[in-house]
C-alpha positions in Angstrom: -32.5 -36.9 -1.9 -35.8 -38.7 -2.1 -36.6 -42.3 -1.1 -40.0 -43.4 -2.4 -41.5 -46.5 -0.9 -44.4 -48.4 -2.6 -46.1 -51.7 -2.6 -48.1 -51.5 0.6 -51.8 -52.4 0.9 -54.4 -54.5 2.6 -53.8 -58.2 2.8 -55.3 -61.1 4.9 -53.2 -62.9 7.5 -51.0 -65.4 5.8 -50.7 -63.4 2.6 -47.7 -61.7 1.0 -46.7 -58.3 -0.1 -43.5 -57.0 -1.8 -42.4 -53.5 -1.0 -40.1 -51.5 -3.3 -38.0 -48.4 -2.7 -36.0 -46.3 -5.1 -33.9 -43.3 -4.2 -33.5 -40.3 -6.5 -31.3 -37.3 -6.4 -28.4 -39.3 -5.1 -24.9 -39.2 -6.6 -23.5 -41.9 -4.3 -24.4 -45.5 -3.5 -25.8 -46.0 0.0 -23.6 -48.3 2.1 -26.7 -49.7 3.7 -30.4 -49.7 2.9 -33.1 -50.9 5.1 -36.8 -51.0 6.1 -38.2 -49.7 9.3 -41.8 -49.7 10.4 -44.0 -47.8 12.9 -47.3 -49.1 14.2 -49.8 -46.8 15.6 -48.9 -45.7 19.1 -45.5 -47.4 18.9 -42.0 -46.4 18.2 -40.3 -46.9 14.9 -38.5 -50.2 14.7 -36.0 -51.8 12.4 -37.3 -54.5 10.2 -34.4 -55.4 8.0 -31.2 -53.9 6.6 -28.8 -54.9 3.8 -25.3 -53.7 3.0 -23.9 -52.9 -0.4 -22.1 -56.2 -0.2 -25.4 -58.1 0.3 -25.1 -58.9 4.0 -28.6 -58.8 5.6 -29.9 -58.6 9.1 -33.5 -59.0 10.3 -35.6 -58.2 13.4 -36.3 -61.4 15.3 -40.1 -60.9 14.7 -39.7 -61.2 10.9 -36.9 -63.8 10.5 -37.9 -66.6 8.2 -40.9 -64.6 6.8 -39.3 -61.5 5.3 -36.5 -61.2 2.8 -34.7 -58.0 1.9 -32.8 -57.6 -1.3 -31.1 -54.8 -3.3 -32.0 -54.2 -6.9 -29.7 -54.0 -9.9 -30.5 -50.3 -10.2 -28.5 -48.1 -7.9 -30.1 -47.4 -4.5 -33.1 -49.7 -4.9 -34.2 -52.1 -2.2 -37.1 -54.6 -1.9 -38.8 -56.3 1.0 -40.6 -59.5 0.3 -43.0 -60.2 3.1 -44.6 -63.6 3.4 -46.8 -65.2 6.1 -48.0 -61.8 7.1 -49.5 -61.4 10.6 -51.8 -58.7 12.0 -49.0 -57.5 14.1 -47.1 -56.6 11.0 -49.6 -53.8 10.4 -47.6 -50.5 10.3 -46.3 -47.8 8.0 -43.1 -49.1 6.4 -40.3 -46.7 5.7 -37.3 -47.1 3.4 -33.9 -45.9 4.7 -30.5 -45.3 3.2 -27.3 -44.8 5.0 -24.0 -43.2 3.8 -21.0 -41.8 5.6 -22.8 -42.0 8.9 -25.9 -40.2 7.8 -29.4 -41.5 7.3 -32.1 -40.6 4.8 -35.6 -41.8 5.0 -38.7 -41.1 2.9 -42.4 -41.3 3.1 -43.7 -44.6 4.1 -46.2 -47.1 2.7 -49.0 -48.5 4.7 -49.3 -52.2 5.3 -52.4 -53.5 6.9 -52.9 -57.2 7.7 -56.4 -58.3 8.6 -57.1 -61.3 10.8 
């Protein structure tokens, strides 16, 4: 199983980015997919998750600014990030969950300059 995240980059504060993630080598549909992030020197934290039914949940720090969605293709997920802040700078990781197990792939760097 591989989860490939993409779409990161360097953006000025107030700007937007859209992250994408697609899983390969998976024969089942993840019950839940999500995005986590890890800033330098800090622990990995949950950003947003979405179930196969479309129910989404967000970290308080990103509510109203970020939107998670699942794609039409199996096991794809997106994260639309608006009104970015310097504190959003981190490596963002895509995660898939099925039968109580988690899969996570290589992250994509998001850097927000002030």
